[in-house]
Backbone as JSON Lines, residues from 0, in Angstrom:
{"i":0,"aa":"X","n":[21.88,-26.84,-51.57],"ca":[22.13,-28.09,-52.28],"c":[23.23,-27.87,-53.3]}
{"i":1,"aa":"X","n":[24.12,-28.82,-53.42],"ca":[25.22,-28.7,-54.38],"c":[24.88,-29.43,-55.66]}
{"i":2,"aa":"X","n":[25.06,-28.73,-56.79],"ca":[24.81,-29.34,-58.1],"c":[26.02,-29.1,-58.99]}
{"i":3,"aa":"X","n":[27.19,-29.33,-58.44],"ca":[28.41,-28.98,-59.14],"c":[28.74,-29.83,-60.34]}
{"i":4,"aa":"X","n":[28.27,-31.07,-60.39],"ca":[28.66,-31.96,-61.47],"c":[27.42,-32.54,-62.15]}
{"i":5,"aa":"X","n":[26.72,-31.69,-62.89],"ca":[25.52,-32.11,-63.59],"c":[25.64,-31.84,-65.07]}
{"i":6,"aa":"X","n":[24.98,-32.68,-65.87],"ca":[24.92,-32.43,-67.3],"c":[24.02,-31.23,-67.57]}
{"i":7,"aa":"X","n":[24.03,-30.75,-68.81],"ca":[23.3,-29.53,-69.14],"c":[21.81,-29.64,-68.82]}
{"i":8,"aa":"X","n":[21.16,-30.72,-69.27],"ca":[19.73,-30.88,-69.01],"c":[19.45,-31.0,-67.52]}
{"i":9,"aa":"X","n":[20.33,-31.69,-66.81],"ca":[20.16,-31.85,-65.38],"c":[20.34,-30.52,-64.66]}
{"i":10,"aa":"X","n":[21.29,-29.72,-65.14],"ca":[21.52,-28.4,-64.54],"c":[20.3,-27.5,-64.74]}
{"i":11,"aa":"X","n":[19.73,-27.54,-65.94],"ca":[18.55,-26.72,-66.2],"c":[17.38,-27.16,-65.3]}
{"i":12,"aa":"X","n":[17.2,-28.48,-65.18],"ca":[16.13,-28.99,-64.33],"c":[16.36,-28.61,-62.87]}
{"i":13,"aa":"X","n":[17.61,-28.67,-62.43],"ca":[17.93,-28.32,-61.05],"c":[17.69,-26.83,-60.8]}
{"i":14,"aa":"X","n":[17.95,-26.01,-61.81],"ca":[17.72,-24.57,-61.69],"c":[16.23,-24.29,-61.53]}
{"i":15,"aa":"X","n":[15.42,-24.96,-62.33],"ca":[13.97,-24.8,-62.24],"c":[13.48,-25.23,-60.86]}
{"i":16,"aa":"X","n":[13.95,-26.37,-60.38],"ca":[13.57,-26.84,-59.04],"c":[13.96,-25.82,-57.97]}
{"i":17,"aa":"X","n":[15.13,-25.22,-58.13],"ca":[15.6,-24.24,-57.16],"c":[14.7,-23.02,-57.13]}
{"i":18,"aa":"X","n":[14.33,-22.52,-58.3],"ca":[13.46,-21.33,-58.37],"c":[12.1,-21.63,-57.77]}
{"i":19,"aa":"X","n":[11.53,-22.78,-58.11],"ca":[10.21,-23.17,-57.57],"c":[10.28,-23.27,-56.04]}
{"i":20,"aa":"X","n":[11.37,-23.82,-55.54],"ca":[11.55,-23.95,-54.09],"c":[11.7,-22.58,-53.44]}
{"i":21,"aa":"X","n":[12.48,-21.71,-54.04],"ca":[12.69,-20.37,-53.48],"c":[11.4,-19.55,-53.5]}
{"i":22,"aa":"X","n":[10.6,-19.72,-54.56],"ca":[9.35,-18.97,-54.68],"c":[8.36,-19.35,-53.6]}
{"i":23,"aa":"X","n":[8.51,-20.53,-53.04],"ca":[7.63,-20.96,-51.95],"c":[8.0,-20.29,-50.63]}
{"i":24,"aa":"X","n":[9.21,-19.7,-50.58],"ca":[9.71,-19.15,-49.34],"c":[9.73,-17.62,-49.32]}
{"i":25,"aa":"X","n":[9.7,-17.0,-50.52],"ca":[9.83,-15.54,-50.58],"c":[9.15,-14.98,-51.81]}
{"i":26,"aa":"X","n":[9.04,-13.66,-51.87],"ca":[8.46,-13.01,-53.03],"c":[9.32,-13.27,-54.26]}
{"i":27,"aa":"X","n":[8.73,-13.74,-55.36],"ca":[9.53,-14.03,-56.56],"c":[10.35,-12.85,-57.06]}
{"i":28,"aa":"X","n":[9.88,-11.62,-56.82],"ca":[10.63,-10.45,-57.27],"c":[11.96,-10.31,-56.52]}
{"i":29,"aa":"X","n":[12.09,-10.98,-55.38],"ca":[13.31,-10.93,-54.59],"c":[14.31,-12.01,-54.99]}
{"i":30,"aa":"X","n":[13.91,-12.9,-55.88],"ca":[14.78,-14.01,-56.27],"c":[15.73,-13.54,-57.37]}
{"i":31,"aa":"X","n":[16.99,-13.4,-57.03],"ca":[18.01,-12.97,-57.98],"c":[18.79,-14.18,-58.49]}
{"i":32,"aa":"X","n":[19.52,-13.97,-59.56],"ca":[20.36,-15.06,-60.07],"c":[21.44,-15.44,-59.05]}
{"i":33,"aa":"X","n":[21.9,-14.45,-58.28],"ca":[22.88,-14.75,-57.23],"c":[22.28,-15.67,-56.18]}
{"i":34,"aa":"X","n":[21.03,-15.41,-55.81],"ca":[20.35,-16.24,-54.81],"c":[20.11,-17.65,-55.36]}
{"i":35,"aa":"X","n":[19.72,-17.73,-56.63],"ca":[19.51,-19.05,-57.25],"c":[20.81,-19.85,-57.25]}
{"i":36,"aa":"X","n":[21.88,-19.2,-57.66],"ca":[23.18,-19.86,-57.72],"c":[23.62,-20.31,-56.32]}
{"i":37,"aa":"X","n":[23.42,-19.44,-55.34],"ca":[23.79,-19.78,-53.96],"c":[22.98,-20.98,-53.48]}
{"i":38,"aa":"X","n":[21.67,-20.99,-53.78],"ca":[20.81,-22.09,-53.36],"c":[21.23,-23.41,-54.01]}
{"i":39,"aa":"X","n":[21.8,-23.32,-55.21],"ca":[22.22,-24.52,-55.93],"c":[23.65,-24.93,-55.6]}
{"i":40,"aa":"X","n":[24.39,-24.02,-54.96],"ca":[25.78,-24.32,-54.65],"c":[26.7,-24.19,-55.85]}
{"i":41,"aa":"X","n":[26.36,-23.25,-56.75],"ca":[27.2,-23.01,-57.93],"c":[27.44,-21.51,-58.06]}
{"i":42,"aa":"X","n":[28.27,-21.13,-59.02],"ca":[28.51,-19.72,-59.28],"c":[27.49,-19.19,-60.28]}
{"i":43,"aa":"X","n":[27.34,-17.85,-60.31],"ca":[26.45,-17.27,-61.31],"c":[26.96,-17.58,-62.71]}
{"i":44,"aa":"X","n":[28.27,-17.64,-62.87],"ca":[28.84,-17.96,-64.17],"c":[28.39,-19.33,-64.66]}
{"i":45,"aa":"X","n":[28.37,-20.29,-63.74],"ca":[27.91,-21.64,-64.09],"c":[26.44,-21.62,-64.49]}
{"i":46,"aa":"X","n":[25.66,-20.78,-63.8],"ca":[24.23,-20.66,-64.1],"c":[24.03,-20.1,-65.5]}
{"i":47,"aa":"X","n":[24.79,-19.06,-65.84],"ca":[24.61,-18.4,-67.13],"c":[25.2,-19.19,-68.29]}
{"i":48,"aa":"X","n":[25.89,-20.27,-68.01],"ca":[26.32,-21.15,-69.11],"c":[25.14,-21.94,-69.66]}
{"i":49,"aa":"X","n":[24.06,-22.0,-68.89],"ca":[22.89,-22.77,-69.31],"c":[21.68,-21.88,-69.6]}
{"i":50,"aa":"X","n":[21.71,-20.67,-69.09],"ca":[20.64,-19.7,-69.33],"c":[21.27,-18.35,-69.67]}
{"i":51,"aa":"X","n":[20.89,-17.74,-70.79],"ca":[21.51,-16.47,-71.17],"c":[21.13,-15.29,-70.29]}
{"i":52,"aa":"X","n":[20.02,-15.41,-69.54],"ca":[19.55,-14.3,-68.72],"c":[18.59,-14.81,-67.66]}
{"i":53,"aa":"X","n":[18.25,-13.92,-66.72],"ca":[17.26,-14.25,-65.7],"c":[15.9,-14.47,-66.36]}
{"i":54,"aa":"X","n":[15.57,-13.67,-67.38],"ca":[14.3,-13.83,-68.09],"c":[14.2,-15.24,-68.69]}
{"i":55,"aa":"X","n":[15.31,-15.75,-69.18],"ca":[15.32,-17.1,-69.77],"c":[15.04,-18.15,-68.7]}
{"i":56,"aa":"X","n":[15.56,-17.92,-67.5],"ca":[15.29,-18.84,-66.39],"c":[13.8,-18.83,-66.07]}
{"i":57,"aa":"X","n":[13.24,-17.62,-65.97],"ca":[11.81,-17.49,-65.64],"c":[10.94,-18.14,-66.72]}
{"i":58,"aa":"X","n":[11.31,-17.97,-67.96],"ca":[10.54,-18.57,-69.05],"c":[10.59,-20.09,-68.96]}
{"i":59,"aa":"X","n":[11.75,-20.64,-68.62],"ca":[11.87,-22.09,-68.47],"c":[11.03,-22.6,-67.31]}
{"i":60,"aa":"X","n":[10.98,-21.83,-66.23],"ca":[10.14,-22.22,-65.09],"c":[8.67,-22.23,-65.49]}
{"i":61,"aa":"X","n":[8.24,-21.2,-66.22],"ca":[6.85,-21.15,-66.66],"c":[6.53,-22.28,-67.65]}
{"i":62,"aa":"X","n":[7.5,-22.62,-68.49],"ca":[7.33,-23.77,-69.4],"c":[7.13,-25.05,-68.58]}
{"i":63,"aa":"X","n":[7.9,-25.18,-67.51],"ca":[7.78,-26.36,-66.65],"c":[6.39,-26.42,-66.01]}
{"i":64,"aa":"X","n":[5.92,-25.27,-65.52],"ca":[4.59,-25.21,-64.9],"c":[3.52,-25.59,-65.91]}
{"i":65,"aa":"X","n":[3.6,-25.0,-67.11],"ca":[2.61,-25.3,-68.14],"c":[2.59,-26.78,-68.49]}
{"i":66,"aa":"X","n":[3.77,-27.34,-68.66],"ca":[3.86,-28.76,-69.03],"c":[3.29,-29.66,-67.95]}
{"i":67,"aa":"X","n":[3.66,-29.42,-66.72],"ca":[3.26,-30.33,-65.64],"c":[1.81,-30.11,-65.21]}
{"i":68,"aa":"X","n":[1.39,-28.87,-65.1],"ca":[0.01,-28.62,-64.69],"c":[-0.98,-29.04,-65.77]}
{"i":69,"aa":"X","n":[-0.75,-28.59,-67.0],"ca":[-1.66,-28.94,-68.09],"c":[-1.66,-30.44,-68.36]}
{"i":70,"aa":"X","n":[-0.49,-31.05,-68.27],"ca":[-0.42,-32.49,-68.48],"c":[-1.28,-33.25,-67.49]}
{"i":71,"aa":"X","n":[-1.25,-32.81,-66.24],"ca":[-2.03,-33.49,-65.2],"c":[-3.53,-33.28,-65.38]}
{"i":72,"aa":"X","n":[-3.93,-32.03,-65.64],"ca":[-5.38,-31.78,-65.72],"c":[-5.97,-32.4,-66.98]}
{"i":73,"aa":"X","n":[-5.22,-32.41,-68.07],"ca":[-5.74,-33.02,-69.29],"c":[-5.85,-34.53,-69.11]}
{"i":74,"aa":"X","n":[-4.93,-35.11,-68.36],"ca":[-4.95,-36.56,-68.12],"c":[-6.17,-36.96,-67.28]}
{"i":75,"aa":"X","n":[-6.42,-36.22,-66.19],"ca":[-7.55,-36.59,-65.34],"c":[-8.88,-36.3,-66.02]}
{"i":76,"aa":"X","n":[-8.91,-35.26,-66.87],"ca":[-10.15,-34.94,-67.58],"c":[-10.53,-36.05,-68.53]}
{"i":77,"aa":"X","n":[-9.56,-36.61,-69.22],"ca":[-9.8,-37.69,-70.19],"c":[-10.28,-38.95,-69.48]}
{"i":78,"aa":"X","n":[-9.75,-39.2,-68.3],"ca":[-10.06,-40.45,-67.59],"c":[-11.39,-40.41,-66.83]}
{"i":79,"aa":"X","n":[-11.97,-39.23,-66.66],"ca":[-13.21,-39.1,-65.88],"c":[-14.39,-39.74,-66.59]}
{"i":80,"aa":"X","n":[-15.37,-40.19,-65.8],"ca":[-16.52,-40.89,-66.36],"c":[-17.51,-39.96,-67.06]}
{"i":81,"aa":"X","n":[-17.55,-38.7,-66.63],"ca":[-18.5,-37.75,-67.23],"c":[-17.95,-36.33,-67.07]}
{"i":82,"aa":"X","n":[-18.54,-35.35,-67.74],"ca":[-18.02,-33.98,-67.69],"c":[-17.96,-33.36,-66.3]}
{"i":83,"aa":"X","n":[-18.98,-33.59,-65.48],"ca":[-18.97,-33.04,-64.12],"c":[-17.8,-33.59,-63.33]}
{"i":84,"aa":"X","n":[-17.61,-34.9,-63.42],"ca":[-16.5,-35.52,-62.7],"c":[-15.16,-35.08,-63.28]}
{"i":85,"aa":"X","n":[-15.12,-34.81,-64.58],"ca":[-13.9,-34.31,-65.21],"c":[-13.55,-32.95,-64.62]}
{"i":86,"aa":"X","n":[-14.55,-32.09,-64.48],"ca":[-14.33,-30.76,-63.9],"c":[-13.87,-30.87,-62.45]}
{"i":87,"aa":"X","n":[-14.5,-31.78,-61.71],"ca":[-14.1,-31.98,-60.31],"c":[-12.65,-32.46,-60.22]}
{"i":88,"aa":"X","n":[-12.3,-33.4,-61.06],"ca":[-10.93,-33.94,-61.05],"c":[-9.91,-32.88,-61.42]}
{"i":89,"aa":"X","n":[-10.24,-32.06,-62.42],"ca":[-9.34,-30.98,-62.83],"c":[-9.15,-29.99,-61.67]}
{"i":90,"aa":"X","n":[-10.25,-29.63,-61.04],"ca":[-10.21,-28.66,-59.94],"c":[-9.35,-29.17,-58.79]}
{"i":91,"aa":"X","n":[-9.6,-30.39,-58.35],"ca":[-8.85,-30.93,-57.21],"c":[-7.4,-31.19,-57.57]}
{"i":92,"aa":"X","n":[-7.14,-31.58,-58.82],"ca":[-5.76,-31.79,-59.26],"c":[-5.0,-30.49,-59.28]}
{"i":93,"aa":"X","n":[-5.64,-29.43,-59.74],"ca":[-5.0,-28.11,-59.76],"c":[-4.69,-27.64,-58.34]}
{"i":94,"aa":"X","n":[-5.65,-27.78,-57.45],"ca":[-5.44,-27.37,-56.06],"c":[-4.3,-28.17,-55.43]}
{"i":95,"aa":"X","n":[-4.27,-29.46,-55.69],"ca":[-3.2,-30.31,-55.16],"c":[-1.84,-29.86,-55.69]}
{"i":96,"aa":"X","n":[-1.77,-29.52,-56.97],"ca":[-0.52,-29.06,-57.58],"c":[-0.03,-27.79,-56.9]}
{"i":97,"aa":"X","n":[-0.95,-26.86,-56.65],"ca":[-0.58,-25.59,-56.02],"c":[-0.17,-25.81,-54.56]}
{"i":98,"aa":"X","n":[-0.85,-26.71,-53.88],"ca":[-0.5,-26.99,-52.48],"c":[0.91,-27.55,-52.37]}
{"i":99,"aa":"X","n":[1.3,-28.35,-53.35],"ca":[2.65,-28.93,-53.36],"c":[3.68,-27.89,-53.77]}
{"i":100,"aa":"X","n":[3.28,-26.97,-54.65],"ca":[4.19,-25.93,-55.15],"c":[3.59,-24.54,-54.85]}
{"i":101,"aa":"X","n":[3.56,-24.12,-53.6],"ca":[2.86,-22.88,-53.24],"c":[3.47,-21.61,-53.83]}
{"i":102,"aa":"X","n":[4.7,-21.7,-54.3],"ca":[5.31,-20.51,-54.9],"c":[4.86,-20.24,-56.32]}
{"i":103,"aa":"X","n":[4.28,-21.24,-56.96],"ca":[3.88,-21.11,-58.36],"c":[2.85,-20.0,-58.58]}
{"i":104,"aa":"X","n":[1.77,-19.92,-57.78],"ca":[0.79,-18.85,-58.01],"c":[1.41,-17.46,-57.92]}
{"i":105,"aa":"X","n":[2.33,-17.26,-56.98],"ca":[2.97,-15.96,-56.85],"c":[3.76,-15.62,-58.11]}
{"i":106,"aa":"X","n":[4.39,-16.63,-58.7],"ca":[5.14,-16.39,-59.92],"c":[4.21,-16.08,-61.09]}
{"i":107,"aa":"X","n":[3.1,-16.81,-61.18],"ca":[2.15,-16.57,-62.26],"c":[1.54,-15.17,-62.15]}
{"i":108,"aa":"X","n":[1.11,-14.8,-60.95],"ca":[0.54,-13.47,-60.76],"c":[1.57,-12.39,-61.06]}
{"i":109,"aa":"X","n":[2.8,-12.64,-60.64],"ca":[3.86,-11.67,-60.88],"c":[4.11,-11.44,-62.36]}
{"i":110,"aa":"X","n":[4.09,-12.51,-63.14],"ca":[4.33,-12.38,-64.58],"c":[3.18,-11.65,-65.26]}
{"i":111,"aa":"X","n":[1.95,-11.93,-64.84],"ca":[0.81,-11.25,-65.46],"c":[0.81,-9.76,-65.15]}
{"i":112,"aa":"X","n":[1.4,-9.38,-64.02],"ca":[1.49,-7.97,-63.66],"c":[2.69,-7.28,-64.28]}
{"i":113,"aa":"X","n":[3.58,-8.06,-64.87],"ca":[4.78,-7.51,-65.5],"c":[4.4,-6.62,-66.67]}
{"i":114,"aa":"X","n":[4.89,-5.39,-66.67],"ca":[4.56,-4.45,-67.74],"c":[5.2,-4.85,-69.07]}
{"i":115,"aa":"X","n":[6.29,-5.59,-69.0],"ca":[6.99,-6.0,-70.21],"c":[6.43,-7.32,-70.72]}
{"i":116,"aa":"X","n":[6.35,-7.45,-72.02],"ca":[5.81,-8.67,-72.64],"c":[6.93,-9.7,-72.76]}
{"i":117,"aa":"X","n":[7.33,-10.24,-71.62],"ca":[8.45,-11.17,-71.58],"c":[8.06,-12.55,-72.12]}
{"i":118,"aa":"X","n":[9.08,-13.37,-72.34],"ca":[8.81,-14.73,-72.78],"c":[8.01,-15.5,-71.75]}
{"i":119,"aa":"X","n":[8.31,-15.27,-70.47],"ca":[7.59,-15.96,-69.4],"c":[6.12,-15.54,-69.38]}
{"i":120,"aa":"X","n":[5.86,-14.25,-69.6],"ca":[4.49,-13.77,-69.61],"c":[3.71,-14.38,-70.77]}
{"i":121,"aa":"X","n":[4.34,-14.54,-71.9],"ca":[3.68,-15.16,-73.06],"c":[3.33,-16.61,-72.75]}
{"i":122,"aa":"X","n":[4.23,-17.3,-72.04],"ca":[3.95,-18.69,-71.66],"c":[2.75,-18.75,-70.72]}
{"i":123,"aa":"X","n":[2.68,-17.83,-69.76],"ca":[1.57,-17.8,-68.8],"c":[0.26,-17.55,-69.53]}
{"i":124,"aa":"X","n":[0.25,-16.61,-70.47],"ca":[-0.97,-16.33,-71.23],"c":[-1.4,-17.56,-72.02]}
{"i":125,"aa":"X","n":[-0.45,-18.24,-72.64],"ca":[-0.78,-19.45,-73.41],"c":[-1.31,-20.53,-72.49]}
{"i":126,"aa":"X","n":[-0.73,-20.63,-71.29],"ca":[-1.19,-21.61,-70.3],"c":[-2.64,-21.35,-69.93]}
{"i":127,"aa":"X","n":[-2.97,-20.09,-69.65],"ca":[-4.34,-19.75,-69.26],"c":[-5.33,-20.0,-70.38]}
{"i":128,"aa":"X","n":[-4.93,-19.71,-71.62],"ca":[-5.82,-19.97,-72.77],"c":[-6.08,-21.46,-72.92]}
{"i":129,"aa":"X","n":[-5.03,-22.25,-72.85],"ca":[-5.18,-23.7,-73.01],"c":[-5.98,-24.29,-71.85]}
{"i":130,"aa":"X","n":[-5.76,-23.77,-70.66],"ca":[-6.5,-24.23,-69.49],"c":[-7.99,-23.95,-69.68]}
{"i":131,"aa":"X","n":[-8.31,-22.75,-70.13],"ca":[-9.71,-22.38,-70.33],"c":[-10.37,-23.26,-71.38]}
{"i":132,"aa":"X","n":[-9.62,-23.63,-72.41],"ca":[-10.16,-24.51,-73.45],"c":[-10.55,-25.86,-72.86]}
{"i":133,"aa":"X","n":[-9.71,-26.39,-71.97],"ca":[-10.02,-27.67,-71.32],"c":[-11.34,-27.56,-70.55]}
{"i":134,"aa":"X","n":[-11.52,-26.48,-69.81],"ca":[-12.73,-26.3,-69.01],"c":[-13.95,-26.08,-69.9]}
{"i":135,"aa":"X","n":[-13.81,-25.23,-70.91],"ca":[-14.93,-24.95,-71.81],"c":[-15.39,-26.21,-72.53]}
{"i":136,"aa":"X","n":[-14.44,-27.06,-72.91],"ca":[-14.78,-28.3,-73.59],"c":[-15.65,-29.18,-72.7]}
{"i":137,"aa":"X","n":[-15.3,-29.29,-71.43],"ca":[-16.08,-30.11,-70.51],"c":[-17.46,-29.5,-70.26]}
{"i":138,"aa":"X","n":[-17.54,-28.18,-70.21],"ca":[-18.83,-27.52,-70.04],"c":[-19.74,-27.84,-71.22]}
{"i":139,"aa":"X","n":[-19.21,-27.71,-72.41],"ca":[-20.01,-27.97,-73.62],"c":[-20.39,-29.44,-73.72]}
{"i":140,"aa":"X","n":[-19.51,-30.33,-73.31],"ca":[-19.83,-31.75,-73.29],"c":[-20.98,-32.01,-72.32]}
{"i":141,"aa":"X","n":[-20.9,-31.38,-71.15],"ca":[-21.96,-31.55,-70.16],"c":[-23.29,-31.0,-70.63]}
{"i":142,"aa":"X","n":[-23.25,-29.92,-71.38],"ca":[-24.49,-29.37,-71.93],"c":[-25.07,-30.3,-72.99]}
{"i":143,"aa":"X","n":[-24.18,-30.91,-73.77],"ca":[-24.64,-31.83,-74.82],"c":[-25.26,-33.1,-74.24]}
{"i":144,"aa":"X","n":[-24.77,-33.52,-73.07],"ca":[-25.31,-34.73,-72.44],"c":[-26.47,-34.43,-71.49]}
{"i":145,"aa":"X","n":[-26.77,-33.15,-71.31],"ca":[-27.86,-32.78,-70.42],"c":[-27.5,-32.68,-68.96]}
{"i":146,"aa":"X","n":[-26.2,-32.76,-68.62],"ca":[-25.77,-32.7,-67.22],"c":[-25.6,-31.26,-66.73]}
{"i":147,"aa":"X","n":[-25.29,-30.35,-67.67],"ca":[-25.01,-28.96,-67.31],"c":[-26.06,-28.06,-67.96]}
{"i":148,"aa":"X","n":[-26.48,-27.05,-67.24],"ca":[-27.53,-26.16,-67.71],"c":[-27.2,-25.6,-69.11]}
{"i":149,"aa":"X","n":[-28.09,-25.78,-70.06],"ca":[-27.81,-25.42,-71.45],"c":[-27.69,-23.92,-71.7]}
{"i":150,"aa":"X","n":[-28.29,-23.1,-70.83],"ca":[-28.28,-21.65,-71.07],"c":[-26.98,-20.98,-70.63]}
{"i":151,"aa":"X","n":[-26.11,-21.72,-69.97],"ca":[-24.88,-21.13,-69.46],"c":[-23.87,-20.91,-70.59]}
{"i":152,"aa":"X","n":[-23.14,-19.81,-70.49],"ca":[-22.07,-19.52,-71.45],"c":[-20.8,-20.22,-70.98]}
{"i":153,"aa":"X","n":[-20.25,-21.07,-71.83],"ca":[-19.1,-21.9,-71.44],"c":[-17.9,-21.05,-71.03]}
{"i":154,"aa":"X","n":[-17.65,-19.97,-71.74],"ca":[-16.5,-19.13,-71.43],"c":[-16.67,-18.46,-70.06]}
{"i":155,"aa":"X","n":[-17.88,-18.03,-69.76],"ca":[-18.15,-17.4,-68.46],"c":[-17.98,-18.4,-67.33]}
{"i":156,"aa":"X","n":[-18.47,-19.61,-67.54],"ca":[-18.33,-20.66,-66.52],"c":[-16.86,-21.01,-66.31]}
{"i":157,"aa":"X","n":[-16.1,-21.07,-67.41],"ca":[-14.67,-21.35,-67.3],"c":[-13.97,-20.26,-66.49]}
{"i":158,"aa":"X","n":[-14.38,-19.0,-66.7],"ca":[-13.81,-17.91,-65.92],"c":[-14.12,-18.04,-64.44]}
{"i":159,"aa":"X","n":[-15.34,-18.47,-64.13],"ca":[-15.72,-18.71,-62.74],"c":[-14.89,-19.83,-62.13]}
{"i":160,"aa":"X","n":[-14.66,-20.87,-62.91],"ca":[-13.86,-22.02,-62.47],"c":[-12.45,-21.57,-62.08]}
{"i":161,"aa":"X","n":[-11.83,-20.81,-62.97],"ca":[-10.48,-20.31,-62.7],"c":[-10.5,-19.39,-61.48]}
{"i":162,"aa":"X","n":[-11.55,-18.57,-61.37],"ca":[-11.67,-17.67,-60.23],"c":[-11.76,-18.41,-58.9]}
{"i":163,"aa":"X","n":[-12.41,-19.58,-58.9],"ca":[-12.49,-20.37,-57.67],"c":[-11.1,-20.83,-57.24]}
{"i":164,"aa":"X","n":[-10.31,-21.28,-58.2],"ca":[-8.94,-21.7,-57.88],"c":[-8.16,-20.52,-57.31]}
{"i":165,"aa":"X","n":[-8.25,-19.38,-57.99],"ca":[-7.52,-18.2,-57.54],"c":[-7.98,-17.75,-56.15]}
{"i":166,"aa":"X","n":[-9.29,-17.86,-55.9],"ca":[-9.81,-17.47,-54.59],"c":[-9.27,-18.33,-53.47]}
{"i":167,"aa":"X","n":[-9.24,-19.63,-53.68],"ca":[-8.7,-20.53,-52.66],"c":[-7.2,-20.28,-52.45]}
{"i":168,"aa":"X","n":[-6.51,-20.01,-53.55],"ca":[-5.08,-19.73,-53.45],"c":[-4.84,-18.46,-52.63]}
{"i":169,"aa":"X","n":[-5.6,-17.4,-52.94],"ca":[-5.42,-16.13,-52.23],"c":[-5.75,-16.29,-50.74]}
{"i":170,"aa":"X","n":[-6.8,-17.03,-50.43],"ca":[-7.16,-17.24,-49.03],"c":[-6.05,-17.96,-48.29]}
{"i":171,"aa":"X","n":[-5.47,-18.98,-48.93],"ca":[-4.41,-19.74,-48.28],"c":[-3.15,-18.89,-48.1]}
{"i":172,"aa":"X","n":[-2.9,-17.97,-49.06],"ca":[-1.74,-17.09,-48.95],"c":[-1.92,-16.09,-47.81]}
{"i":173,"aa":"X","n":[-3.14,-15.62,-47.62],"ca":[-3.41,-14.64,-46.57],"c":[-3.13,-15.21,-45.18]}
{"i":174,"aa":"X","n":[-3.45,-16.49,-45.0],"ca":[-3.25,-17.11,-43.69],"c":[-1.96,-17.93,-43.65]}
{"i":175,"aa":"X","n":[-1.24,-17.94,-44.78],"ca":[0.03,-18.68,-44.9],"c":[-0.16,-20.16,-44.55]}
{"i":176,"aa":"X","n":[-1.24,-20.73,-45.08],"ca":[-1.52,-22.15,-44.85],"c":[-1.92,-22.81,-46.17]}
{"i":177,"aa":"X","n":[-0.94,-23.2,-47.0],"ca":[-1.25,-23.81,-48.3],"c":[-2.17,-25.02,-48.19]}
{"i":178,"aa":"X","n":[-2.05,-25.74,-47.08],"ca":[-2.85,-26.97,-46.92],"c":[-4.34,-26.65,-46.77]}
{"i":179,"aa":"X","n":[-4.69,-25.41,-46.44],"ca":[-6.1,-25.07,-46.28],"c":[-6.85,-25.19,-47.59]}
{"i":180,"aa":"X","n":[-6.15,-25.06,-48.7],"ca":[-6.79,-25.23,-50.01],"c":[-7.35,-26.64,-50.15]}
{"i":181,"aa":"X","n":[-6.6,-27.61,-49.69],"ca":[-7.02,-29.0,-49.82],"c":[-8.27,-29.27,-49.0]}
{"i":182,"aa":"X","n":[-8.37,-28.61,-47.85],"ca":[-9.53,-28.78,-46.98],"c":[-10.78,-28.15,-47.57]}
{"i":183,"aa":"X","n":[-10.63,-26.97,-48.16],"ca":[-11.78,-26.21,-48.64],"c":[-12.19,-26.52,-50.08]}
{"i":184,"aa":"X","n":[-11.31,-27.17,-50.83],"ca":[-11.57,-27.4,-52.26],"c":[-12.82,-28.25,-52.54]}
{"i":185,"aa":"X","n":[-13.02,-29.38,-51.87],"ca":[-14.19,-30.21,-52.2],"c":[-15.52,-29.48,-52.03]}
{"i":186,"aa":"X","n":[-15.68,-28.76,-50.92],"ca":[-16.94,-28.06,-50.67],"c":[-17.11,-26.91,-51.67]}
{"i":187,"aa":"X","n":[-16.01,-26.27,-52.03],"ca":[-16.07,-25.19,-53.02],"c":[-16.57,-25.73,-54.35]}
{"i":188,"aa":"X","n":[-16.06,-26.88,-54.75],"ca":[-16.52,-27.46,-56.02],"c":[-17.97,-27.9,-55.92]}
{"i":189,"aa":"X","n":[-18.39,-28.39,-54.77],"ca":[-19.79,-28.8,-54.6],"c":[-20.73,-27.62,-54.89]}
{"i":190,"aa":"X","n":[-20.37,-26.43,-54.42],"ca":[-21.19,-25.25,-54.68],"c":[-21.21,-24.92,-56.17]}
{"i":191,"aa":"X","n":[-20.06,-25.05,-56.81],"ca":[-19.96,-24.81,-58.25],"c":[-20.83,-25.79,-59.01]}
{"i":192,"aa":"X","n":[-20.76,-27.06,-58.64],"ca":[-21.56,-28.08,-59.3],"c":[-23.05,-27.79,-59.13]}
{"i":193,"aa":"X","n":[-23.43,-27.4,-57.95],"ca":[-24.84,-27.09,-57.69],"c":[-25.33,-25.96,-58.61]}
{"i":194,"aa":"X","n":[-24.44,-25.01,-58.88],"ca":[-24.82,-23.86,-59.71],"c":[-24.94,-24.21,-61.18]}
{"i":195,"aa":"X","n":[-24.14,-25.15,-61.66],"ca":[-24.13,-25.42,-63.1],"c":[-24.92,-26.66,-63.51]}
{"i":196,"aa":"X","n":[-25.2,-27.54,-62.56],"ca":[-25.85,-28.81,-62.93],"c":[-27.3,-28.56,-63.4]}
{"i":197,"aa":"X","n":[-27.65,-29.23,-64.47],"ca":[-29.0,-29.11,-65.01],"c":[-29.94,-30.03,-64.26]}
{"i":198,"aa":"X","n":[-31.08,-29.48,-63.84],"ca":[-32.06,-30.28,-63.13],"c":[-33.41,-30.14,-63.85]}
{"i":199,"aa":"X","n":[-33.96,-31.24,-64.28],"ca":[-35.23,-31.21,-64.98],"c":[-36.36,-30.82,-64.04]}
{"i":200,"aa":"X","n":[-37.29,-30.07,-64.55],"ca":[-38.45,-29.67,-63.75],"c":[-39.38,-30.86,-63.55]}
{"i":201,"aa":"X","n":[-39.71,-31.21,-62.32],"ca":[-40.55,-32.4,-62.07],"c":[-41.97,-32.18,-62.59]}
């Protein structure tokens, strides 16, 4: 794609789109600035007029992921009728986001494995913390309303929730079928709901 005549903000957005697209096709560690520039139809020099380094590009991509993913899950959580449905909506929204952008999980995992404390890695850590807060809040709300088992530790349940997403992502990556996440997500959440829902003794 050619992006030869774009304003600065548009160029940055196009660069992020290019990286996300490339990550869906190959290992993120193989994505060089030369490859990004080639995919965009520009020179590396043009790329570096908007980003001082490859690390800066990666940090901007992670910022984009955090903004769009967290924005969506927080929106659906607020609109849900109750905590259980909020959790379901967050789960399915997250899976849908990953199915549309299959390269994102590989980038997130790659940054967490990075030995260097890069700007992108800091963004990923902040994303995971904020994500967990959203889940823990819904767990505690459900416990307060009597919908979720009161003896459960909210942080542990939030970790299980994130693990379910990661599990579906890994399974889909193994078979190279991102759409399989969408098929398996509802039943996976049903099992999770069965485990956490509070049921009064008759």
